[in-house]
C-alpha positions in Angstrom: 0.3 0.2 -0.2 3.1 2.4 1.2 4.6 1.6 -2.4 1.6 2.0 -4.4 1.1 6.0 -2.4 4.2 7.1 -3.1 4.2 6.1 -6.8 0.9 8.3 -6.7 2.9 11.5 -5.3 5.8 11.3 -7.2 4.0 11.4 -10.6 1.2 13.9 -9.4 3.1 16.2 -6.5 3.3 20.1 -7.5 6.3 21.1 -5.9 6.0 24.8 -4.2 9.5 26.0 -2.5 9.1 27.9 0.5 11.0 28.9 3.2 9.1 29.1 6.5 8.9 31.8 8.7 7.3 32.0 12.0 4.1 33.1 10.1 0.8 31.1 8.8 1.2 29.2 5.3 -1.8 28.2 3.5 -2.2 25.1 1.1 -4.7 24.5 -0.7 -5.7 20.7 -0.3 -8.7 20.3 -2.7 -11.7 21.7 -1.2 -10.1 21.9 2.0 -7.9 24.6 3.1 -4.5 23.5 5.5 -3.5 26.6 7.5 0.1 26.2 9.8 3.1 28.3 10.5 6.4 26.9 11.3 9.5 28.3 12.9 11.9 30.7 10.7 15.5 29.5 9.3 13.4 26.0 8.1 13.8 25.2 4.3 10.7 23.3 3.3 8.9 22.1 0.3 5.1 22.0 -0.2 4.0 18.8 -2.2 0.1 18.2 -2.8 -1.3 14.8 -4.2 -3.5 14.0 -6.5 -6.9 12.5 -4.5 -6.9 9.0 -4.0 -10.2 6.8 -3.8 -10.9 4.3 -2.2 -14.0 1.8 0.2 -13.8 0.8 3.9 -14.6 -2.9 4.2 -18.2 -2.0 5.4 -18.4 -0.4 1.5 -18.1 3.4 2.2 -16.4 5.4 -0.6 -14.1 7.9 0.5 -11.4 10.2 -0.4 -7.8 10.7 1.0 -5.8 14.1 0.0 -2.4 14.6 1.3 0.5 17.4 1.4 3.7 16.5 2.1 6.4 19.1 3.5 9.9 18.0 3.1 12.2 19.8 5.6 16.0 20.0 5.9 15.5 18.1 9.5 12.2 16.2 9.0 8.9 15.4 6.9 5.7 16.2 8.0 2.6 14.6 6.2 -1.4 16.5 6.7 -3.6 13.7 5.3 -7.7 14.4 5.2 -9.3 11.6 4.1 -13.1 12.7 3.2 -16.2 9.7 3.7 -19.1 9.4 1.7 -21.3 8.8 5.0 -20.5 8.9 8.4 -18.2 6.5 9.6 -17.5 5.4 13.9 -15.4 8.6 15.2 -15.5 7.4 18.7 -12.1 7.7 21.1 -10.9 4.6 20.3 -10.7 4.9 16.5 -9.4 8.1 16.9 -6.7 7.0 19.2 -5.8 3.9 16.5 -5.6 6.0 13.6 -2.7 8.1 15.6 -1.4 4.9 16.1 -1.1 3.6 12.7 2.3 3.0 12.2 3.7 6.0 9.6 5.9 5.1 6.7 6.8 1.6 8.1 9.3 2.7 10.3 10.5 0.2 12.8 10.3 1.4 16.6 10.9 0.3 20.5 8.6 2.6 22.2 4.9 4.0 21.5 3.1 6.2 23.8 -0.4 7.9 23.3 -1.8 10.8 25.0 -4.9 12.6 24.3 -5.0 16.3 23.3 -6.6 19.0 21.7 -6.1 19.7 17.8 -7.4 22.3 15.8 -10.0 22.7 18.4 -11.1 19.3 18.5 -10.5 16.5 20.8 -7.7 13.8 19.5 -5.0 12.0 20.0 -1.3 12.3 19.9 1.3 9.4 19.7 4.9 9.1 19.6 7.1 6.8 18.3 10.6 6.1 19.6 12.3 4.7 16.8 15.3 2.2 16.8 17.8 4.8 15.5 16.6 7.0 18.8 14.8 9.7 17.0 11.0 10.2 17.3 8.3 10.4 14.8 4.7 12.1 15.8 1.4 10.9 14.9 -1.7 13.2 15.6 -5.9 12.2 14.8 -9.0 13.8 15.1 -11.9 14.7 13.7 -13.1 18.0 11.6 -16.9 17.4 12.2 -17.5 14.1 14.5 -20.9 14.2 16.2 -22.3 12.4 18.9 -24.6 10.3 17.8 -26.6 6.9 19.9 -24.1 4.6 20.6 -21.0 6.5 19.6 -19.2 9.4 18.0 -19.8 9.7 13.9 -17.7 11.4 11.4 -17.0 12.1 7.9 -14.0 13.4 7.6 -10.3 12.6 9.6 -7.0 14.1 10.0 -4.3 12.6 10.4 -0.8 15.0 10.9 2.8 12.7 10.8 6.0 14.3 11.9 9.4 13.4 12.1 10.8 16.9 12.6 12.0 17.8 16.1 9.4 17.6 19.1 9.7 22.0 19.0 8.5 22.3 15.0 6.2 19.3 15.3 4.5 20.9 18.6 4.4 24.4 16.6 2.8 22.9 13.9 0.1 21.0 15.7 -0.8 23.8 17.6 -1.1 26.4 14.8 -2.6 23.9 12.0 -6.4 24.9 11.2 -8.4 22.6 8.4 -11.5 23.6 6.7 -13.9 23.3 4.4 -14.7 25.8 1.6 -17.7 26.7 1.8 -20.0 26.2 -0.9 -21.5 29.4 -3.0 -24.8 29.2 -5.1 -27.2 28.0 -2.8 -30.2 30.0 -2.1 -30.1 31.3 1.5 -32.6 30.7 3.6 -31.1 32.5 6.7 -33.6 34.1 8.9 -33.2 37.3 11.1 -34.6 38.3 14.6 -34.6 41.3 16.6 -34.4 40.3 20.3 -34.5 43.6 22.6 -31.0 45.7 21.2 -29.8 42.5 19.3 -30.2 41.5 16.0 -29.7 37.5 15.8 -29.4 35.6 12.0 -28.8 32.2 11.6 -30.0 29.3 9.3 -31.6 26.0 9.8 -31.8 25.1 6.3 -35.0 23.9 4.8 -36.0 22.9 8.4 -39.5 23.8 9.1 -40.2 25.1 12.6 -42.0 28.1 14.4 -40.4 30.9 16.0 -41.3 31.6 19.5 -39.9 34.4 21.4 -39.9 35.0 25.1 -38.5 37.8 27.3 -36.9 39.9 28.4 -36.3 38.7 31.8 -34.6 41.6 34.1 -32.4 40.2 36.9 -29.0 40.8 38.8 -26.2 38.9 39.3 -24.5 38.5 42.8 -21.7 40.9 41.4 -24.1 43.8 41.0 -24.2 43.9 37.4 -27.2 44.6 35.9 -28.6 41.8 33.3 -31.7 41.1 31.1 -32.5 38.0 29.3 -33.6 36.7 26.1 -35.2 33.9 24.7 -35.6 32.7 20.9 -37.0 29.1 20.5 -36.8 27.3 17.1 -40.1 24.8 17.3 -39.5 22.3 14.7 -42.0 19.7 16.4 -40.4 16.5 17.7 -37.0 18.7 17.8 -35.8 22.2 18.5 -33.5 24.3 19.3 -33.1 27.5 22.1 -31.6 30.3 21.9 -30.8 32.2 25.8 -29.1 35.4 25.2 -27.9 37.1 28.2 -26.7 40.8 28.1 -25.2 42.3 31.0 -24.5 46.0 32.0 -20.9 45.6 32.4 -18.1 43.4 31.7 -17.2 40.1 33.0 -14.3 37.3 32.3 -14.9 34.7 29.9 -13.9 31.6 30.7 -13.8 28.6 28.9 -12.9 25.9 30.8 -15.6 27.3 33.4 -18.2 27.2 30.4 -17.5 23.5 29.7 -18.0 22.6 32.9 -21.7 24.6 32.9 -22.3 22.8 29.6 -21.7 19.6 31.5 -23.4 20.3 34.6 -26.6 21.7 32.4 -27.1 17.9 30.4 -26.4 16.1 34.0 -29.1 18.0 35.3 -31.5 16.8 32.5 -30.7 13.2 32.6 -28.0 13.3 30.0 -25.6 11.1 31.7 -23.2 10.4 29.0 -21.8 13.9 28.5 -18.5 15.9 27.6 -17.7 19.1 26.3 -14.9 20.4 24.5 -13.9 24.0 22.4 -15.6 24.5 19.5 -16.4 27.6 17.2 -19.5 29.2 17.5 -20.8 31.9 15.2 -17.5 32.4 14.3 -16.3 32.9 17.7 -14.5 30.4 20.1 -16.9 28.9 22.5 -17.9 26.0 24.1 -19.7 22.5 22.6 -21.2 19.7 25.1 -23.1 16.7 23.8 -25.3 14.3 25.7 -27.0 10.7 25.5 -29.6 10.0 27.9 -30.5 6.1 28.3 -32.8 6.6 25.9 -30.1 7.2 23.4 -31.5 10.5 22.7 -28.8 13.3 21.8 -29.0 17.0 23.1 -26.3 19.7 22.1 -25.3 22.2 24.5 -23.4 25.7 23.1 -22.0 28.3 24.6 -20.5 31.2 23.3 -19.5 35.3 23.7 -20.1 36.8 20.4 -18.6 40.0 21.6 -15.7 38.7 23.6 -12.8 40.5 23.3 -9.0 40.1 23.8 -7.4 43.0 26.7 -3.6 43.7 26.3 -3.6 42.6 30.1 -4.4 39.5 29.2 -8.3 38.1 30.0 -11.0 37.8 27.8 -13.9 39.8 28.3 -17.9 40.3 27.3 -21.2 41.4 28.0 -23.0 39.4 26.2 -23.4 35.6 27.0 -25.5 33.1 24.3 -26.4 29.5 25.4 -28.2 27.2 23.1 -30.0 24.2 23.5 -30.7 21.9 20.4 -32.1 18.7 20.0 -32.2 18.7 16.2 -29.8 16.0 14.4 -25.8 16.7 14.1 -26.2 18.6 10.3 -28.9 20.9 11.6 -27.4 21.9 14.7 -23.7 22.2 13.0 -25.6 24.7 10.2 -27.2 26.6 13.6 -23.7 26.9 15.0 -21.8 27.8 12.0 -24.1 30.5 10.8 -25.7 31.9 14.5 -24.4 35.8 14.9 -25.6 37.7 17.2 -25.2 41.6 17.3 -26.3 44.7 19.2 -28.0 47.0 17.3 -26.9 50.3 15.8 -27.9 53.0 18.2 
């Protein structure tokens, strides 16, 4: 299999010389855009292979897309595999992807740790080679979601590096892979006014009724006034709720605390199998929690601050907190998370 892949690469690679500085580099990988940074002074060339199509043992078609960085002191391979239908993407599967022997190297030790990769939960494996050098391999999913029983996903990412650890760490800390947004489709977006906010989102072709509640005034323990607005997207059997809390003053934004709150919210409502991780929501860094109850029903809880700002002193502050619950299937929930925008209307 490795011989065949090398033949494809050698015949189809497009060589793009580049002298990498500590700045973002972007590579187009078919419908995906891969960005990353490497420390200055490292001379590398970027090679992009032609897509390779295949079929899983269960009959699901997939396409592998590969980019290879050849550097003076090692190489990096970034592989994105897209499946035509969802495939198992649980922690066990992801861990196995990271532990799959790269480049047929001989090794005398292997260690795998869970790690956040490109804002997603993944695994990083270190292979100690016979030569004494180390090779690193990270694996995660761009779009995995909790389904009854376990996670499913359609796009896996595997990053393999024989560069020194300092360079490898910089790369996996900075790597970001995203799929280009399709154009030409008719917009099904909706905009709702909730107090001082304009809330826009898209649920595609779903049929739903918009229900608004609030505002509800209140006061926090710190004495900062607040106001709550609620928007319910009622689809009958399934629904999504958008809660907007507006404060009179700035408050610290702590993603770790928000993860704990998302998990606590799921547990309180009977979703015993639950977890939370960082997720991009409405173009901002936020938190996505997923839960499964005893009847294998799935609930998503997302939290983000649409007006968060990074201060010069370091802390991130915000005045508007949004929390969303969704019992829609993942395709609709993901669209909602990607398209929601909450902006304060102009005075």
